[in-house]
C-alpha positions, 0 to 999 in steps of 0.5 A, a space after each residue: 373579333 379577338 378574344 384572349 383568356 389567361 388563368 392562374 391558380 392561387 398559391 394555396 392550391 384551391 382557388 382559380 383566377 380567370 381574366 378574359 379580354 375581348 375586342 368588341 369593335 373597331 373604328 378608324 384606327 382603334 379597337 374597343 375592348 372589354 374584360 371580365 375577371 373571375 374567381 372560382 374554387 375547386 370546392 365550395 367549402 373554400 370560402 372566407 369573410 371580412 378579409 379586406 387585405 386581399 387585393 388584385 390588380 388587372 393591367 390592360 395595355 398599361 392601364 390598371 384596374 384594382 380591387 379587393 376580395 373581402 368575401 368569397 362564398 365558394 361559387 364562381 364570382 365576377 370580381 371586375 368588369 370594364 368595357 369601351 376601353 379604347 386602344 389606338 393602333 400603330 400607323 400601319 394598323 397593327 397592335 399587340 398589347 400586354 394583359 396581366 393580373 396579380 392577386 396578393 393574399 397576405 394571410 399566410 396563417 390560414 389555409 382557406 383563403 386564395 393565396 397569391 396569384 399572377 399571370 400575363 400574356 400578349 394580345 394581338 388585335 385585329 389589323 386596322 389600316 386604311 382600306 383600299 379605295 375603288 376609283 371610277 369603274 368602267 363597264 362596257 358591252 362586248 356583245 356586238 349584236 347589242 352594241 354599246 349600252 349601259 344596260 344589262 341584257 338578260 342572258 345576252 350581255 357580255 360586260 368588260 369591267 375595269 376596276 381602278 383601285 389604290 392601297 395605303 400604308 405600304 399595302 398592295 392590291 392583291 385581289 379583284 372580285 366581281 359579284 352578281 348581287 351576293 354571288 361571286 362570279 369571278 376573282 382575279 389575283 395580282 399574283 396570277 394576272 398582270 391585268 387582274 383588274 380587268 374582267 370579261 363577264 358573260 351573263 348568258 347563264 346567269 340568273 340576275 340578282 336585282 333590285 327594284 327602283 321606281 318600278 324599274 329592275 336593276 342588276 346588282 354588279 358587285 365590285 370588290 378589292 382586297 389588299 395585302 394587309 386584308 383590307 377589303 372595300 366593296 361597292 355596287 354598280 346598278 345596271 338597268 335590266 333588259 328582259 330577254 328569254 332564249 329560244 326554247 324548243 318544247 321537248 315534250 311537243 317535238 317528235 318525228 314520224 315516218 311517211 310510210 313505214 319503209 319509204 325512208 321519208 320523215 315528217 316532224 312536229 315541233 313547238 317552241 317559244 322565243 322572245 318576240 319583237 323589240 328587246 330594248 331598241 333591237 328587234 328580235 326574229 327567228 334566224 333559222 330552224 335546222 336539223 341534223 340526223 344520224 343512225 342510232 348506232 352511228 356517230 352524232 352528226 354536226 351537219 345541219 340542214 335548214 328547214 323552210 319556215 315559210 312552207 305549209 304546216 309552219 305557224 309563227 305568231 307572237 313568240 310561238 312556233 308550231 309546226 305540224 306534220 312537215 316533211 324534213 328535206 335535205 337540200 330540198 330532197 326527201 330523206 331516205 333513211 331506210 327502216 333503221 332507227 335514227 336520231 334527229 336533232 333540231 336547232 332553233 336560233 334567234 336574231 341574237 344568235 341564241 339557240 335551243 337544241 332538242 334531240 328525238 328518236 325516229 324508231 325503226 320502220 316496218 313494211 306493210 307489204 314487201 315485194 320479192 322476186 318470187 313472192 310478196 309478204 304482208 305485215 300481219 294485221 293487229 287489233 289494238 297493237 296485238 297481232 291477230 290471225 284470220 281463222 275462218 269465214 263463211 257464206 249463208 243463204 239458207 234463210 228464206 222468206 223471213 216474214 215481216 216484223 219477225 226474226 230468225 236466229 241462225 247458229 254457225 258452227 266453226 270447222 275447228 275450235 278457236 284458242 280464244 273467242 274470236 271477233 265476229 263481223 257480218 255482211 248482209 247480202 240480199 238475194 236476187 228474189 228479195 230485192 233491196 234490204 229494206 228494214 232487214 238487219 243482222 247482228 251477233 248475239 254477244 252471249 253466243 260467241 264461243 270458241 266453237 261458234 256463234 249465233 246470228 240474228 236476222 230481223 225483218 221489220 218490214 211488211 214483206 218477207 225477204 230471202 236473206 244471205 250473209 257473209 261472216 268472218 271470224 278473227 282471233 286476236 293473239 293475246 300478248 304474253 
């Protein structure tokens, strides 16, 4: 709303008069005003008492409001207020009024009164006129997979919205707007579009603002028009919401793995969700699952190959898809991507042609054995992903006649010193004279393992003595730097 303030200092130079006029509200083609008229002083010592001949007149749009100032104590004082002053506008909704005040002080023989003062101005009120009217808005479905319906399918619908409107008092329609609740979706101006009143709104990525009526959710489609004089009219249309979620491949549950490190064949695991069964009256299914692939250092491929969803390892049940260790094939043939790193892009599409796409990396392959023309190479073995080297092994057959229910400790000394304490493994072998192992066991004394050797303990829990032999193997892990 509009506010206007005018001031004037009295002719004696030490009193200031202030008139503030405010437009409080409008109704139909009228504004309703209020005003406040105040006096203040440059110093609190400028005051007087019992001067009934100091008068003032305030004029608002031709109406006068009068009074006297018999006393003034030096502090800012409100002299006059009024409210609910109705001002009718012109037929086109505009209105400019005159506002003024005058103060008359006939006491010329004293210096402490205010002296004469007057001020005037104009005040332009809010433009009021008959706002535009909105006719019968038509909303039709444009997604052919849904068909004609007055419902709004979440994430699926496309709506053609046609808005008829009329303006008044010489105004013209200048803008049309469509809202999702309070969220502006689109605005079209008549200066830019011949058919500014026709919209096509896609709701694929719109989070619907809704209202609940009798346990049914309705989308709030806001329709708004504005005319050239600033008049605005808005109405809301309610469309019943049909719930639907797009397919969703769960990225953290989707990966690829090589079938053999150097074969070039690839298997994959995948988990996904989709809207299962009927969506309103339309039955939804999975239309396809496909993949594209390309070298990590190459250009992304847009060529997709279908994945057979009826093969073993594929489970589709109740809106959930789980695929476990299924080989990827290009037109029924196994892949051969060599040992380089490749990207794989999976695309899941449902019956409404909505898709989810996830990209994963298949790391470079490593051979376990590679045969060349003149030699064969093997990949080095590891323990917990650390490389290792086989350093030393031996064979012991010096133990004879280990008596029943007793043990013997056999010290083993390495031929050279290890860098780190090795891992020891023992294999027990019976001699030709002793027969089967029976109750004989052999273990490494953990505290005995060092970089120079270890101790093996042979224990015979049986009643007969045994001749014993065993193999040992020492493997030294290489600590990662």
